[in-house]
C-alpha positions as CSV (number, residue, x, y, z in Angstrom):
1,M,1.1,-12.1,7.0
2,R,2.3,-8.5,7.4
3,R,0.0,-5.7,9.4
4,L,0.5,-2.2,9.8
5,G,3.1,-1.9,12.6
6,P,3.4,1.0,15.2
7,G,3.9,4.8,13.9
8,E,3.1,3.3,10.2
9,T,0.0,5.1,8.5
10,A,-2.2,4.1,5.5
11,V,-2.2,7.8,3.9
12,T,0.3,9.4,2.1
13,D,2.5,12.1,4.3
14,K,1.2,15.2,3.9
15,D,4.7,16.7,3.7
16,L,5.3,14.7,0.5
17,P,5.1,17.0,-2.5
18,L,2.1,16.1,-5.5
19,L,3.3,14.8,-8.6
20,G,3.3,18.0,-10.6
21,E,5.4,19.4,-8.2
22,L,8.0,17.2,-8.2
23,P,10.4,18.8,-11.0
24,T,9.8,22.3,-9.3
25,R,11.1,20.6,-6.2
26,A,13.9,19.2,-7.5
27,A,14.8,22.3,-9.7
28,A,15.0,24.1,-6.5
29,K,17.5,22.0,-4.6
30,W,19.5,20.9,-7.6
31,P,19.2,23.5,-10.5
32,E,22.3,22.8,-12.5
33,Q,22.2,19.0,-11.8
34,K,21.1,17.1,-15.7
35,A,17.9,15.7,-15.5
36,L,17.5,14.1,-18.4
37,E,20.0,13.0,-21.4
38,W,19.0,11.6,-24.5
39,A,20.5,10.7,-27.8
40,T,20.4,14.3,-29.1
41,G,20.3,16.2,-26.3
42,A,20.2,17.3,-22.3
43,M,18.6,19.5,-19.7
44,S,19.0,20.5,-16.1
45,Y,16.0,20.4,-13.4
46,A,15.8,23.9,-13.8
47,E,15.5,24.0,-17.5
48,L,13.0,21.2,-17.7
49,D,11.1,23.2,-15.2
50,A,10.4,26.0,-17.3
51,R,10.0,23.4,-20.2
52,I,6.6,21.8,-18.1
53,D,5.4,25.1,-17.0
54,R,5.2,26.3,-20.8
55,V,3.9,23.2,-22.0
56,A,1.5,23.2,-19.0
57,C,0.0,26.9,-20.1
58,G,-0.1,25.6,-23.7
59,L,-2.1,23.1,-23.0
60,M,-4.3,25.4,-20.4
61,R,-4.5,27.9,-23.9
62,N,-5.6,25.2,-26.4
63,G,-8.9,24.1,-23.5
64,V,-7.0,21.3,-21.4
65,N,-9.2,21.8,-17.9
66,A,-8.6,20.3,-14.9
67,G,-10.0,16.5,-14.4
68,D,-9.6,16.0,-18.3
69,K,-8.0,12.6,-19.1
70,V,-5.7,13.1,-21.9
71,G,-4.2,10.3,-23.6
72,L,-0.5,10.0,-24.2
73,L,1.1,7.9,-26.5
74,V,4.7,9.3,-26.7
75,S,8.0,7.3,-27.0
76,N,10.8,7.7,-24.7
77,G,12.2,11.2,-24.5
78,P,11.6,14.9,-22.8
79,E,8.5,15.3,-24.7
80,Y,7.1,12.4,-22.3
81,V,8.2,13.4,-19.5
82,E,7.2,16.6,-19.8
83,A,3.9,16.1,-21.1
84,I,2.9,14.1,-18.1
85,F,4.2,16.5,-15.5
86,A,2.5,19.3,-17.1
87,L,-0.8,17.5,-17.3
88,W,-0.4,16.7,-13.6
89,R,0.8,20.4,-12.7
90,I,-2.2,21.7,-14.3
91,G,-4.8,19.1,-12.6
92,A,-5.6,16.4,-15.6
93,A,-5.2,13.1,-15.7
94,A,-2.6,11.3,-18.0
95,V,-3.3,8.1,-19.9
96,P,-0.7,6.4,-20.8
97,F,-0.9,4.5,-24.2
98,N,1.3,1.4,-24.9
99,L,3.1,2.1,-28.4
100,R,2.3,-1.0,-29.5
101,Y,-1.3,-0.8,-29.7
102,R,-2.6,-1.1,-33.3
103,E,-5.8,-0.1,-34.7
104,T,-8.5,-1.6,-32.9
105,D,-6.8,-2.0,-29.0
106,L,-6.1,2.3,-29.6
107,A,-9.5,3.3,-30.7
108,D,-10.8,1.1,-27.5
109,V,-8.6,2.9,-24.9
110,V,-8.9,6.2,-26.1
111,R,-12.6,5.9,-25.7
112,R,-13.2,4.1,-23.4
113,G,-10.6,6.2,-21.5
114,G,-12.5,9.4,-22.0
115,C,-10.0,10.8,-23.9
116,K,-10.4,14.9,-24.4
117,V,-7.2,15.2,-26.2
118,L,-4.4,13.0,-27.7
119,I,-0.9,13.5,-27.2
120,F,1.0,11.3,-29.7
121,S,4.3,10.7,-31.6
122,G,4.2,11.0,-35.1
123,R,6.5,8.0,-35.5
124,A,8.0,5.4,-33.2
125,G,10.5,3.2,-35.3
126,P,9.2,2.0,-38.6
127,I,5.6,2.7,-37.3
128,D,3.6,5.8,-38.7
129,F,1.0,6.7,-36.0
130,V,-0.5,9.7,-37.7
131,A,-1.4,7.4,-39.9
132,L,-2.3,4.8,-37.4
133,V,-4.4,7.8,-35.6
134,Q,-6.1,8.7,-38.9
135,R,-7.5,5.2,-39.2
136,S,-8.3,4.5,-35.8
137,L,-10.2,7.6,-34.7
138,R,-11.3,9.2,-38.0
139,S,-15.1,9.2,-36.6
140,D,-14.0,10.9,-33.1
141,L,-11.6,13.7,-35.3
142,E,-14.5,14.7,-37.6
143,R,-16.8,15.1,-35.0
144,G,-14.5,17.0,-33.0
145,S,-14.8,14.8,-30.0
146,L,-10.9,14.4,-29.5
147,R,-8.3,16.8,-30.2
148,T,-4.5,15.7,-31.2
149,V,-1.1,17.3,-30.1
150,L,1.5,15.7,-32.8
151,V,4.9,15.0,-31.2
152,G,8.2,15.4,-33.8
153,E,7.9,14.6,-37.3
154,G,4.9,13.9,-39.5
155,V,1.8,16.7,-40.8
156,M,-1.7,15.7,-39.2
157,P,-4.6,18.1,-40.5
158,G,-6.0,20.0,-37.2
159,A,-3.2,18.7,-35.1
160,I,-1.5,21.2,-32.8
161,S,2.2,20.8,-33.0
162,W,4.3,19.9,-29.8
163,S,6.8,23.5,-30.8
164,S,4.0,25.4,-30.3
165,L,3.1,24.4,-26.8
166,E,7.0,23.8,-25.2
167,D,8.4,26.9,-27.1
168,A,5.5,29.3,-26.1
169,V,6.0,32.5,-24.1
170,Y,2.9,32.4,-21.5
171,S,1.6,35.9,-20.2
172,P,1.3,37.2,-17.0
173,A,-2.1,36.4,-16.8
174,E,-1.8,32.6,-17.7
175,Q,1.0,32.4,-15.4
176,R,-0.8,33.7,-12.7
177,A,-4.1,31.5,-14.4
178,L,-1.3,28.2,-14.0
179,C,-0.3,29.4,-10.2
180,E,-3.9,28.8,-9.4
181,R,-4.6,25.4,-10.9
182,R,-1.7,24.3,-9.4
183,A,-2.7,25.6,-6.0
184,A,-6.5,23.9,-6.6
185,C,-4.6,20.6,-7.0
186,K,-5.2,17.9,-3.9
187,A,-3.4,14.3,-3.5
188,S,-6.8,12.7,-3.7
189,D,-7.2,14.1,-7.3
190,L,-6.9,11.3,-10.2
191,A,-3.7,11.3,-11.6
192,L,-3.2,8.1,-13.9
193,I,-5.1,6.2,-15.6
194,V,-3.1,2.9,-16.9
195,F,-5.0,0.3,-19.2
196,T,-4.1,-3.1,-18.3
197,S,-5.0,-6.6,-19.5
198,G,-7.6,-8.3,-17.2
199,T,-8.4,-12.0,-17.2
200,T,-12.4,-11.0,-19.0
201,G,-10.3,-10.1,-21.9
202,R,-10.9,-6.3,-22.5
203,P,-8.0,-3.7,-20.7
204,K,-8.9,-2.2,-17.8
205,G,-8.2,1.3,-16.8
206,V,-6.5,1.4,-13.3
207,M,-6.8,4.9,-11.3
208,H,-4.3,6.6,-9.2
209,D,-4.4,9.3,-7.5
210,H,-1.1,11.2,-5.7
211,S,0.1,8.7,-3.4
212,C,2.8,6.8,-4.8
213,V,5.2,9.2,-4.1
214,R,5.6,7.7,-0.6
215,S,5.7,4.6,-2.1
216,V,8.7,6.2,-5.0
217,R,10.1,7.6,-1.7
218,D,10.0,4.6,0.3
219,R,11.9,2.4,-2.3
220,G,14.4,5.1,-2.9
221,R,15.6,5.2,0.9
222,L,15.9,1.4,0.9
223,W,18.0,1.4,-2.1
224,K,20.3,4.1,-1.1
225,V,19.2,6.0,-4.4
226,Q,21.4,9.5,-4.0
227,P,21.3,12.8,-5.9
228,G,23.7,13.0,-8.6
229,E,23.9,8.8,-9.5
230,T,22.8,8.1,-13.3
231,M,20.3,5.6,-14.2
232,L,19.8,4.3,-17.6
233,N,16.4,4.0,-18.8
234,Y,15.3,1.9,-21.6
235,L,12.0,0.6,-20.3
236,P,9.0,2.4,-22.0
237,M,7.4,4.9,-19.9
238,F,4.1,4.3,-20.5
239,H,4.6,1.6,-18.0
240,L,4.5,2.5,-14.3
241,Y,7.7,0.2,-14.1
242,S,9.7,2.8,-16.0
243,L,7.4,5.8,-14.7
244,S,7.7,4.9,-11.0
245,E,11.3,3.5,-10.8
246,A,13.0,5.2,-13.0
247,V,11.0,9.1,-14.2
248,L,9.8,9.4,-10.6
249,Q,12.4,8.1,-8.9
250,C,15.1,10.2,-10.7
251,M,12.6,13.2,-10.0
252,Y,12.8,12.7,-6.2
253,S,16.0,12.1,-5.7
254,G,18.2,14.3,-8.2
255,C,18.8,11.4,-10.3
256,R,20.2,12.1,-13.8
257,Q,18.2,9.9,-16.3
258,V,20.2,8.7,-19.3
259,V,16.9,7.7,-21.5
260,M,16.8,5.4,-24.8
261,E,13.9,5.7,-27.0
262,T,13.8,1.2,-27.1
263,F,16.1,-1.0,-25.6
264,D,19.2,-2.2,-27.1
265,A,21.3,-4.4,-25.1
266,N,24.5,-3.6,-27.1
267,T,23.7,0.1,-26.9
268,A,22.5,0.0,-23.2
269,L,25.8,-1.4,-22.2
270,D,27.6,1.3,-24.0
271,L,25.8,4.0,-22.3
272,I,26.7,1.7,-19.1
273,E,30.3,2.4,-20.0
274,Q,30.2,6.0,-21.5
275,K,28.0,7.4,-18.9
276,S,29.2,5.8,-16.0
277,I,25.8,4.5,-15.0
278,N,24.9,3.6,-11.5
279,I,21.8,2.1,-11.6
280,L,19.6,-0.1,-14.3
281,H,16.1,-1.4,-14.2
282,G,14.6,-4.0,-15.8
283,F,12.8,-7.7,-16.7
284,E,14.8,-11.0,-16.9
285,T,14.6,-10.7,-20.7
286,H,16.3,-7.4,-20.8
287,Y,19.2,-8.9,-18.4
288,A,19.3,-11.9,-20.4
289,D,19.9,-10.0,-23.7
290,L,22.7,-7.7,-21.6
291,L,24.7,-10.7,-20.1
292,R,24.6,-12.0,-23.8
293,V,26.2,-9.4,-25.5
294,Q,28.6,-8.4,-22.6
295,A,29.8,-11.8,-23.1
296,E,30.8,-11.3,-26.8
297,R,31.9,-7.9,-25.9
298,P,32.8,-6.9,-22.6
299,R,32.5,-3.3,-21.4
300,N,33.2,-1.4,-18.7
301,V,30.5,-1.7,-16.1
302,G,32.4,-1.0,-13.2
303,S,30.1,2.0,-12.2
304,L,26.9,0.1,-11.8
305,R,25.9,-0.2,-8.1
306,F,22.6,-2.1,-8.4
307,G,19.7,-3.1,-10.9
308,T,16.1,-3.8,-10.0
309,L,14.6,-7.1,-11.4
310,P,11.2,-8.2,-10.2
311,S,11.3,-11.6,-9.7
312,G,10.5,-15.0,-7.1
313,L,10.4,-17.4,-10.2
314,E,12.7,-19.6,-10.9
315,T,13.4,-18.3,-14.3
316,S,13.8,-14.9,-12.7
317,A,16.0,-16.1,-10.1
318,A,18.8,-18.1,-12.4
319,I,19.2,-14.4,-14.4
320,A,19.1,-12.9,-11.2
321,V,22.3,-14.6,-9.8
322,Q,24.1,-14.3,-13.1
323,V,23.5,-10.5,-12.9
324,Q,25.2,-10.1,-9.3
325,R,28.4,-12.2,-10.7
326,V,28.4,-10.2,-14.2
327,F,27.3,-6.7,-13.4
328,C,26.0,-5.5,-9.8
329,P,23.7,-6.7,-7.2
330,T,19.7,-6.8,-8.1
331,V,17.1,-6.0,-5.6
332,T,13.8,-7.7,-6.2
333,G,9.8,-7.0,-6.1
334,A,6.6,-7.9,-6.6
335,G,3.8,-5.8,-7.4
336,M,1.1,-5.0,-10.1
337,S,-0.6,-1.8,-12.0
338,E,-3.5,-2.0,-9.2
339,S,-0.9,-1.5,-6.2
340,W,1.2,0.8,-7.8
341,C,4.3,-1.2,-9.5
342,W,5.5,-2.9,-6.4
343,M,3.9,-3.4,-3.3
344,C,7.2,-5.6,-2.4
345,T,10.8,-5.2,-1.9
346,C,14.3,-5.1,-0.1
347,A,17.3,-3.3,0.9
348,I,19.9,-3.3,-1.1
349,D,22.5,-4.4,1.3
350,E,20.2,-7.8,1.9
351,P,21.8,-11.3,1.5
352,E,22.2,-12.0,-2.1
353,E,19.6,-15.3,-1.7
354,L,16.5,-13.1,-0.6
355,R,17.7,-10.9,-3.0
356,C,17.0,-13.3,-5.9
357,H,14.6,-15.8,-4.6
358,S,12.3,-14.1,-3.2
359,S,10.1,-11.0,-3.6
360,G,11.0,-9.3,-0.6
361,R,8.8,-7.6,2.2
362,P,5.6,-5.3,2.2
363,L,7.1,-1.6,2.3
364,P,6.3,0.0,5.6
365,G,2.4,1.1,5.6
366,M,1.8,-1.5,3.4
367,E,-0.6,-4.7,4.4
368,M,-0.4,-8.2,3.2
369,R,-2.3,-11.4,3.4
370,L,-2.2,-14.7,2.0
371,I,-5.3,-16.8,1.3
372,D,-7.6,-20.0,-0.1
373,P,-8.7,-18.6,-3.0
374,E,-11.5,-21.0,-2.1
375,T,-12.6,-20.6,1.5
376,G,-11.4,-16.7,2.1
377,K,-9.3,-17.9,4.6
378,D,-6.0,-16.9,5.6
379,V,-3.4,-20.0,4.9
380,P,-0.7,-20.8,7.1
381,P,2.7,-19.8,6.6
382,G,4.6,-21.8,4.4
383,M,1.9,-22.6,2.5
384,P,0.5,-21.2,-0.9
385,G,-2.1,-18.6,-1.1
386,E,-3.6,-15.8,-3.2
387,M,-1.7,-12.3,-2.1
388,L,-4.1,-9.7,-1.0
389,F,-2.6,-6.1,-0.7
390,R,-4.2,-3.3,1.6
391,C,-2.4,0.3,1.5
392,Y,-2.5,4.0,0.3
393,S,-1.0,3.5,-3.5
394,V,-4.0,0.8,-3.9
395,M,-5.9,2.1,-6.9
396,K,-9.1,4.3,-6.8
397,G,-10.7,1.4,-9.2
398,Y,-11.4,0.8,-12.3
399,F,-12.4,3.6,-14.8
400,E,-16.2,3.3,-15.1
401,D,-16.4,-0.1,-14.4
402,P,-18.0,-1.1,-11.0
403,E,-18.3,-4.5,-11.7
404,A,-14.6,-5.1,-12.3
405,T,-13.7,-2.9,-9.2
406,A,-15.9,-5.1,-7.0
407,A,-14.1,-7.9,-8.1
408,A,-10.4,-7.2,-7.4
409,L,-11.2,-4.8,-4.1
410,D,-13.4,-6.0,-1.4
411,A,-15.4,-4.5,1.1
412,D,-12.4,-4.5,3.6
413,G,-10.1,-2.6,0.9
414,W,-7.9,-5.8,0.2
415,L,-6.9,-5.7,-3.4
416,H,-7.5,-9.4,-4.6
417,S,-4.4,-10.0,-7.1
418,G,-4.7,-12.9,-8.3
419,D,-1.2,-14.0,-7.9
420,Q,-0.2,-17.1,-5.8
421,G,2.7,-16.7,-3.1
422,V,4.1,-18.2,-0.3
423,V,5.6,-16.4,3.2
424,R,8.9,-17.5,3.6
425,P,10.9,-18.4,6.9
426,D,12.8,-14.8,7.2
427,G,9.5,-13.3,6.4
428,S,9.3,-12.2,2.8
429,I,7.2,-13.7,0.0
430,R,8.1,-15.7,-2.9
431,F,5.8,-15.4,-6.2
432,T,5.0,-18.7,-7.1
433,G,2.5,-18.1,-10.0
434,R,-0.3,-16.4,-11.5
435,Y,-4.0,-17.8,-10.6
436,K,-5.2,-16.1,-13.5
437,E,-4.6,-17.2,-16.8
438,M,-2.4,-13.8,-17.8
439,L,0.9,-14.7,-20.1
440,K,3.9,-12.3,-19.5
441,V,5.7,-11.8,-23.1
442,G,8.9,-10.4,-22.3
443,G,7.3,-8.4,-19.4
444,E,4.0,-7.5,-21.3
445,N,0.7,-8.5,-19.3
446,V,-1.3,-10.1,-22.0
447,S,-5.0,-11.7,-21.4
448,P,-5.6,-15.0,-23.3
449,Q,-9.4,-14.2,-23.3
450,G,-9.0,-10.6,-24.9
451,V,-6.1,-12.5,-27.6
452,E,-9.2,-15.1,-28.2
453,Q,-11.7,-12.2,-28.6
454,E,-9.7,-10.0,-31.1
455,L,-9.0,-13.4,-33.3
456,S,-12.4,-14.1,-33.5
457,E,-13.7,-10.7,-34.5
458,L,-10.6,-10.3,-37.3
459,V,-10.8,-13.8,-38.7
460,P,-14.6,-14.6,-39.3
461,D,-13.3,-18.7,-40.4
462,I,-12.6,-19.4,-36.5
463,L,-15.3,-20.9,-34.7
464,E,-13.7,-21.3,-31.5
465,V,-10.1,-20.1,-30.3
466,A,-7.7,-21.2,-27.2
467,V,-4.6,-19.1,-26.6
468,I,-2.0,-20.6,-24.5
469,G,1.4,-19.6,-23.3
470,I,4.7,-21.1,-24.9
471,P,7.9,-21.3,-23.1
472,E,10.3,-19.2,-24.8
473,P,13.9,-18.4,-23.7
474,R,14.3,-14.8,-24.3
475,L,10.4,-13.5,-23.5
476,V,9.9,-16.3,-21.1
477,E,6.6,-17.1,-22.7
478,V,4.6,-16.3,-26.2
479,P,1.6,-16.6,-27.3
480,V,-0.1,-19.7,-29.1
481,A,-3.4,-20.2,-30.6
482,Y,-5.5,-23.3,-30.9
483,V,-8.3,-22.8,-33.0
484,V,-11.3,-24.8,-34.6
485,L,-12.3,-23.5,-38.2
486,R,-16.0,-23.2,-39.3
487,P,-17.0,-25.9,-41.8
488,G,-15.7,-25.3,-45.5
489,A,-13.1,-22.6,-44.0
490,A,-10.0,-21.9,-45.6
491,A,-7.9,-20.1,-43.2
492,T,-4.0,-20.9,-42.4
493,E,-1.9,-20.5,-39.9
494,E,-0.1,-18.0,-42.3
495,S,-3.6,-16.3,-42.9
496,I,-4.5,-16.1,-39.2
497,I,-1.4,-14.5,-38.2
498,A,-1.1,-12.1,-41.2
499,A,-4.7,-10.9,-40.0
500,C,-3.2,-10.0,-36.8
501,K,-0.2,-8.1,-37.7
502,G,-0.9,-4.2,-37.5
503,K,-4.1,-4.6,-35.9
504,I,-3.6,-6.1,-32.4
505,A,-0.4,-5.6,-30.4
506,S,3.0,-7.6,-31.7
507,F,3.3,-8.8,-28.5
508,K,-0.3,-10.4,-28.4
509,V,0.3,-11.8,-32.2
510,P,0.3,-15.7,-31.8
511,K,3.7,-17.1,-32.7
512,R,1.8,-20.5,-33.8
513,V,-1.5,-21.5,-34.6
514,V,-2.5,-24.8,-34.7
515,V,-5.4,-26.1,-36.4
516,V,-7.7,-28.6,-34.3
517,A,-11.2,-30.6,-34.9
518,E,-12.0,-29.4,-31.2
519,L,-11.1,-28.2,-28.0
520,P,-11.7,-29.8,-24.9
521,H,-14.0,-28.3,-22.1
522,T,-14.8,-29.4,-19.2
523,A,-18.4,-30.4,-18.4
524,T,-19.8,-27.3,-17.7
525,G,-18.5,-25.8,-21.5
526,K,-15.3,-24.3,-20.4
527,V,-12.2,-24.5,-22.5
528,Q,-9.3,-26.8,-20.5
529,R,-6.2,-24.4,-21.3
530,A,-4.2,-26.5,-18.9
531,V,-4.9,-29.8,-21.1
532,I,-4.1,-27.7,-24.1
533,R,-0.8,-26.9,-22.6
534,K,0.7,-30.0,-21.4
535,T,-0.6,-31.5,-25.1
536,A,1.2,-28.8,-26.7
537,L,4.3,-29.1,-24.6
538,E,4.3,-33.0,-24.9
539,A,3.9,-32.6,-28.2
540,G,7.3,-30.8,-28.5
541,L,5.9,-27.2,-29.6
542,Q,8.3,-26.0,-27.1
543,L,11.4,-27.2,-29.2
544,K,9.9,-25.8,-32.5
545,L,9.0,-22.4,-31.3
546,V,12.5,-22.2,-29.9
547,S,14.1,-23.3,-33.5
548,Q,12.2,-20.7,-35.3
């Protein structure tokens, strides 16, 4: 059990900047240092800070007030960075949305997030987001409860163009108003609402203030991140992993961030060689692809100094060991959206065994307990228990969901993670599984209950459904649905999967649908997912998935 040590504090250091001030701090310390590079351009920290001011004034001019919630459905690029820091600079809360959301997902989170404005990319890859937004949010747009800012290509009536914000010249009066808005911001202000799937099936809005800056700083110190280093970021910026460990870490430490819109292993390796990349981030899925394509066509990766790889399970550890041999040392970590990314990690110079086979130790100022979830009592060293965290970066709660907040945060401020871990003899934590039935699909958290609910709504022929996770070499696991059809229903595996595509996020679409006569239940009527999963594996379903 990790308790606060001498001199440690459970609150953010008073001298740490607020999120919106990080670019100004960086511009003052490293004005000519490249802040961002992307496929078609680059900008220095001084240029980035000036652009953020213009966007901030443009948002104020268009009625965005302190405390407003603003949705971000924006692909990786300079616009995302400018938008989120501009929102923080004027005291608004950013609400990032997953680019893989489709109609049902998007309408739900925009409305439950209380978004007054939605900033969105007109197109990302093959997806026409203008059409998606118009279909999903037509009623909100028609009654004027939601305004939009369109980034990039596309045309939508009534939308504010991103260029009008980014290129606007603000007046002295607007500049004074911006200064006043910045001065009014406080560390305790709501800065971020991150929607994350929960075991109840509905995404929950995790609320964070500006306290996370301390954890970003402390991880940078452990990893010895230096000004002028270059970091490759192909992780989606709407995820806290990317936002915290790449976007914010670069801004705090003065690194150059080379941004990829989406992950592609060959392109990533080319950039590592061409841009002399020093720092990488990724889940085992990313590193597995990088290892594979490096073996097929080796690049010079000698510039790499370290990478981050959240691990603990043996599937992650096996990949981590290979990465040490082919690319660079990696540091491990464990955390969740509710704790602001990583609560535990390790230093870059610690032994390889710890960095590959554990999830590190709690950061300074963070407390951890392992308890028996049935009794609530602390478990002895070496015994598995539910990981509980308490610290300055734990969420403020779930947005407008007091019941879920009370279930996750107890009266003493402990965050119940639902994850199982074991404290090793060296004091590090080893993640051993999830008490909650969350699936991890290529780094995406997927709630089985949420997918079940969506399937039932999309396919009326379904009488009952259970979603389980089946191992898959690249994505770690994928969702598979076992369904009982209504009498006389004609739905098939193909028709059910087809009904999901374009309606729910692609990573939630079942890779297989198995139609059965009935599902196994407990005496109290609860579906026995563990029994279904065991039966599926014994029947060789894993092999069928792998061979597809």
